[in-house]
C-alpha positions in Angstrom: 156.8 34.0 52.8 154.0 36.3 51.5 154.7 40.0 51.8 152.4 41.8 54.2 150.3 44.5 52.6 150.9 48.1 53.7 148.0 49.4 55.8 146.3 52.7 55.0 144.0 54.6 57.2 140.5 55.5 56.0 137.8 57.8 57.6 134.1 58.2 57.1 131.6 60.3 59.2 129.1 58.4 61.4 126.8 60.7 63.2 128.8 63.0 65.4 131.8 60.7 65.1 134.4 59.9 62.5 135.0 56.2 62.0 138.7 55.3 61.3 140.0 52.0 60.2 143.5 50.8 59.2 143.0 48.4 56.2 145.0 47.4 53.1 142.4 48.7 50.7 139.2 50.7 50.3 137.3 47.5 49.9 138.6 46.2 53.2 137.7 49.5 54.9 134.1 49.3 53.6 133.9 45.8 54.9 135.1 46.8 58.3 132.5 49.6 58.4 129.8 47.2 57.3 128.9 49.3 54.2 127.4 47.8 51.1 127.8 51.1 49.2 131.0 52.6 47.9 131.4 55.5 50.3 134.6 56.6 48.5 132.8 57.0 45.2 130.1 59.1 46.9 132.7 61.3 48.5 131.8 60.5 52.1 134.9 58.4 52.9 138.6 59.3 52.4 142.1 58.2 53.0 143.8 59.9 56.0 147.6 60.6 56.1 147.8 62.9 59.2 150.1 61.1 61.7 148.0 62.3 64.7 144.9 60.7 63.2 146.5 57.5 61.9 148.4 56.4 65.1 145.5 54.7 66.9 143.9 52.9 63.9 147.4 51.6 62.8 147.9 50.3 66.3 144.7 48.2 65.9 144.4 47.2 62.3 141.0 46.2 61.0 139.2 47.6 64.0 136.9 50.6 63.6 137.9 53.5 65.9 135.3 56.1 66.6 136.4 59.6 67.4 134.1 62.4 68.4 134.2 65.3 66.0 134.4 68.5 68.2 132.5 69.2 71.3 128.8 69.0 71.7 128.6 72.8 71.6 130.6 73.0 68.4 128.4 70.3 66.8 125.2 72.1 67.7 126.5 75.5 66.6 127.4 74.0 63.2 123.8 72.9 62.6 121.7 75.1 60.3 119.4 77.6 62.1 115.9 76.3 62.5 116.9 72.6 62.8 115.4 70.6 65.7 118.8 70.1 67.4 119.8 73.8 67.2 116.4 74.6 68.8 117.3 72.3 71.7 120.6 74.2 72.2 118.7 77.6 72.2 117.2 79.0 75.3 113.7 77.5 75.9 110.8 79.9 75.3 109.1 81.1 78.5 105.9 79.3 79.3 102.8 81.3 78.2 101.0 83.3 80.9 97.8 81.7 82.3 96.6 85.1 83.7 93.9 85.7 81.1 92.7 82.1 81.3 92.6 82.3 85.2 90.7 85.6 85.0 88.1 84.2 82.5 87.7 81.0 84.6 87.0 83.1 87.8 84.5 85.3 85.9 82.7 82.2 84.6 82.6 80.7 88.1 81.3 84.0 89.6 78.6 84.1 86.9 77.6 80.5 87.6 77.3 81.3 91.4 75.2 84.3 90.6 72.9 82.3 88.4 72.6 79.5 90.9 71.6 82.1 93.5 69.0 83.6 91.1 67.6 80.1 90.3 67.3 79.3 94.0 65.5 82.6 94.7 63.2 82.1 91.7 62.4 78.5 92.8 61.5 79.8 96.3 59.3 82.6 94.9 57.6 80.1 92.5 57.0 77.6 95.3 55.4 80.3 97.5 53.2 81.5 94.6 52.2 77.9 93.7 51.2 77.3 97.4 49.1 80.5 97.4 47.5 79.6 94.1 46.7 76.0 95.3 45.2 77.4 98.5 43.0 79.7 96.5 42.0 76.8 94.3 41.2 74.7 97.3 39.0 77.5 98.8 37.3 78.1 95.5 36.6 74.4 94.9 35.3 73.9 98.4 33.0 77.0 98.0 31.7 75.8 94.7 31.1 72.2 96.0 29.1 73.7 98.9 27.1 75.9 96.6 26.3 72.9 94.4 25.1 70.9 97.4 22.8 73.8 98.5 21.5 74.2 95.0 20.7 70.4 94.7 19.0 70.6 97.9 
């Protein structure tokens, strides 16, 4: 009867979680995690011996167990200042004031209304002056035509 290999527990970080697996070797752990790279050689995977951390993976050998690393607040506070995620955790900036824009829009609307009124008044004055000039032209033309008729006899 073949002797069963002793299981070891290995851990690697995956996002905000640690992925634990009970496997007979590092190669088997990498296979369980689906990694083509040697995470142990890169220093991002390690063997775990803490009994509190090894209990669950040893109860389910070969299965990847994901455990959250700290609370969301702890994870966000650990991020470097200025990162996108730490900005999400910070208080949002207050919305810029529209007061100056609203004031400028009202001033522009008031000026447009004033100009519209001035254009209407100008149009009325021009129309009246044009009617007066046309009446004078009609009288002068009629007077001239009568004078031509008298002259021609």
